[in-house]
C-alpha positions in Angstrom: -3.3 1.1 -21.9 -0.8 4.0 -22.5 -0.3 7.5 -21.7 2.0 9.1 -24.5 2.9 5.5 -25.5 4.6 4.2 -22.5 3.8 1.1 -20.6 1.6 1.6 -17.1 4.3 0.5 -14.4 2.3 -1.5 -11.5 3.1 -0.1 -8.2 2.3 -2.7 -5.2 1.0 -0.3 -1.9 1.3 -2.9 1.1 -0.8 -1.9 4.3 0.3 -0.9 7.7 2.9 -3.5 9.2 3.1 -5.5 6.1 5.8 -5.7 3.3 6.4 -7.3 0.4 5.7 -10.6 1.6 1.9 -9.4 1.3 2.0 -9.8 -2.4 3.9 -13.4 -2.3 0.5 -15.1 -1.0 -1.5 -17.5 -3.2 1.4 -18.7 -5.3 2.5 -15.3 -6.3 -0.7 -14.9 -8.3 -0.9 -11.0 -8.2 2.9 -11.2 -9.5 2.3 -13.9 -11.8 -0.8 -12.1 -13.3 1.0 -8.9 -13.6 3.5 -10.3 -15.2 1.5 -12.2 -18.1 0.4 -9.1 -19.4 4.2 -8.2 -19.8 3.7 -5.5 -17.3 6.8 -4.6 -14.6 5.7 -4.1 -10.7 7.5 -2.6 -8.0 6.6 -3.1 -4.3 7.4 0.2 -2.4 8.8 0.3 0.7 7.1 3.1 3.6 8.7 2.1 6.6 10.8 5.3 6.5 7.6 7.8 5.9 5.6 9.8 8.5 2.8 10.2 6.6 0.5 9.3 3.9 1.5 12.4 2.0 4.9 11.6 1.8 4.4 7.9 1.2 2.4 9.0 -1.9 5.3 11.2 -3.0 7.7 8.4 -2.6 5.5 5.7 -4.7 5.1 8.8 -7.4 9.2 8.6 -7.7 9.6 5.1 -8.4 9.1 6.2 -11.8 8.1 9.0 -14.4 5.8 7.0 -16.4 2.1 6.3 -15.9 1.3 4.2 -12.7 -1.3 2.0 -11.5 -1.3 1.7 -8.0 -2.4 -1.5 -6.5 -3.0 -0.4 -2.3 -4.1 -2.7 0.2 -5.6 -0.9 3.4 -3.3 1.8 4.1 -1.8 1.2 0.9 -5.0 2.1 -0.5 -5.1 5.1 1.9 -1.9 6.0 0.2 -3.1 5.3 -3.7 -6.1 7.9 -3.4 -3.5 10.1 -2.3 -1.1 9.4 -4.8 -4.1 9.8 -7.6 -5.0 13.2 -5.6 -1.1 14.7 -5.9 -1.0 13.5 -9.8 -4.0 12.6 -11.1 -2.6 12.7 -15.0 0.0 10.0 -14.2 -2.7 7.6 -12.3 -4.5 5.0 -15.0 -6.3 2.8 -12.6 -6.4 2.2 -8.7 -6.7 -1.0 -7.2 -8.3 -0.8 -3.5 -8.1 -3.7 -1.5 -9.6 -3.4 2.1 -9.5 0.2 2.4 -10.9 3.2 2.8 -11.5 6.5 0.8 -11.8 8.8 4.3 -9.1 10.7 5.5 -6.4 9.0 7.1 -6.4 9.6 11.1 -4.2 7.2 12.1 -0.9 8.6 11.1 1.2 8.9 14.8 -0.6 5.5 16.0 0.6 3.6 12.6 4.0 4.6 13.4 4.2 3.9 17.1 3.0 0.3 16.4 5.4 -0.2 13.5 8.0 0.9 16.3 6.4 -1.0 18.9 6.6 -4.5 16.5 10.0 -3.7 15.3 11.4 -3.9 19.0 9.5 -7.2 19.8 5.9 -6.5 20.8 4.1 -8.0 17.7 1.9 -10.1 20.0 0.7 -7.3 22.3 0.0 -5.1 19.7 -2.0 -7.8 17.6 -3.7 -8.8 20.6 -5.0 -5.6 22.3 -4.7 -3.2 19.5 -5.8 -4.9 16.2 -7.8 -7.5 17.4 -10.6 -5.7 19.2 -10.6 -2.9 15.9 -10.7 -5.7 13.2 -12.5 -8.9 14.7 -15.8 -9.0 16.4 -15.9 -9.7 20.0 -17.2 -13.2 19.5 -13.7 -13.6 17.9 
């Protein structure tokens, strides 16, 4: 799987409020699988970017060649935006628990990230995330 003979670079795109540790679960199975194919991977840090478009641009600038982005949640939205910006560089997409709808939560996401960095993780999880991601019975 190559474009002009270049091996693809795997980009691991974390979700909102996630970092590279996301990809270490299950005994690093995802990383070990990528390595077993002789491919390289990089986790992209989006902490300093204020929009999905900027996140996609940052990810596209990780390397010059062909890319296979694997995105979780918000990272999947970024992967789709990468395809929109540079379809000729994207060999495949890995989309995990995400949506193909346009992002409407940019400002909210940035505020949540700032709140968590300021020490308010429990409040954000209980008051904002739990009601939106879990059924009332949970």
